[in-house]
C-alpha positions in Angstrom: -9.1 11.5 -19.8 -5.5 12.3 -20.2 -3.0 10.1 -18.3 -3.8 11.0 -14.7 -1.7 8.3 -13.0 -3.6 5.4 -11.5 -7.0 7.0 -12.0 -6.9 6.3 -15.7 -5.8 2.7 -15.1 -8.6 2.1 -12.6 -11.1 3.3 -15.2 -9.7 1.0 -17.8 -9.9 -1.9 -15.3 -13.6 -1.2 -14.8 -14.1 -1.1 -18.6 -12.2 -4.4 -19.1 -14.2 -6.1 -16.4 -17.5 -4.9 -17.7 -16.7 -5.9 -21.2 -15.3 -9.3 -20.2 -18.3 -10.1 -18.0 -20.6 -9.1 -20.8 -18.9 -11.6 -23.1 -19.0 -14.3 -20.3 -22.7 -13.7 -19.8 -23.5 -14.0 -23.5 -21.4 -17.2 -23.8 -22.8 -18.9 -20.8 -26.2 -18.7 -19.2 -26.4 -18.7 -15.4 -22.7 -17.9 -15.4 -20.9 -17.9 -12.1 -17.3 -16.9 -11.9 -14.8 -18.1 -9.2 -11.0 -18.0 -8.8 -10.9 -14.5 -10.2 -7.6 -12.9 -10.8 -6.8 -9.5 -12.3 -3.2 -9.2 -13.2 -1.3 -5.9 -12.8 -1.8 -4.1 -16.1 1.1 -3.7 -18.5 1.3 0.0 -19.3 3.4 1.1 -22.2 3.7 4.5 -24.0 1.3 3.1 -26.6 -1.4 1.8 -24.3 -2.3 -0.9 -21.8 -2.8 -4.6 -21.7 -5.0 -6.1 -19.0 -5.6 -9.8 -18.2 -8.5 -11.1 -16.2 -8.7 -14.9 -15.5 -10.9 -17.3 -13.6 -13.3 -20.3 -13.7 -16.8 -19.9 -15.1 -19.5 -22.4 -14.3 -22.7 -22.3 -16.4 -24.4 -23.5 -19.5 -22.8 -22.9 -22.9 -25.4 -21.1 -24.9 -24.2 -22.7 -28.2 -24.1 -26.3 -27.1 -26.4 -26.3 -24.1 -23.7 -28.2 -22.2 -23.4 -27.3 -18.5 -19.9 -27.4 -17.1 -16.8 -25.5 -15.9 -14.3 -23.7 -18.0 -11.2 -21.8 -17.2 -11.1 -18.5 -19.1 -8.7 -15.7 -19.9 -10.0 -12.3 -21.0 -7.5 -9.9 -22.4 -8.2 -6.2 -22.7 -6.2 -3.9 -24.9 -6.2 -0.1 -25.0 -4.3 1.5 -27.9 -3.7 5.2 -27.2 -2.9 6.3 -30.8 -6.3 4.9 -32.0 -8.1 5.5 -28.7 -9.4 2.0 -29.3 -10.4 -0.6 -26.7 -11.0 -4.3 -27.2 -11.4 -7.4 -25.1 -10.8 -11.0 -26.2 -12.2 -14.0 -24.4 -10.6 -17.5 -24.6 -11.6 -20.5 -22.6 -11.1 -24.3 -22.2 -12.7 -27.1 -20.1 -11.6 -26.9 -16.5 
């Protein structure tokens, strides 16, 4: 949708959260998220940057280790390409 004020940003937030949670759930089984924080999006003429952070508790599907990790998931929307991507990073908490 064309830039319709906060409505567009709200939609993008939903997309970022859905994509981030999908990544979290594929990285950890029985994932449980706490200390969630969703930063105010940075909106520029070129697009938007969203940052979602928190603590995930679960079992790493690669190593089968159960533990706690702090994560940061960044969502980028580029207007000119109409492209949207999220990137998940994490470390032991």
